[in-house]
Phi, psi and omega in degrees: 000322179293322179294320178296318179297316181295316180295318179294318179298318179295321179295316179296313181299319181296319179296316181293317179296326178296316179294321179293326181294332179295329181273346181145187181284138178261142179283168179295323179297318180295319178297319179294319179297319178297317180297315180296317180294322180292326177294318178295317179295318179298319179297317179293319180296319179294321179298316180294316182293324178291325177296318179295321179294324179289328181289328184299313179297325178294321179294323179293323180293320180290328178290327181291329181286000000 
């Protein structure tokens, strides 16, 4: 799960930094802020997806009854 979170955070940060680079050079503070925000977003996304995965088996059980 940590590896998945790290990979997702890096992907998000890289995408945002690419868009920022089009407008000009980004400062170190801005890069650090992007990295921190991407880590938080990745954690939330993983949390939501795991909740959805847990809900699916329960929904299947209720449909069988």
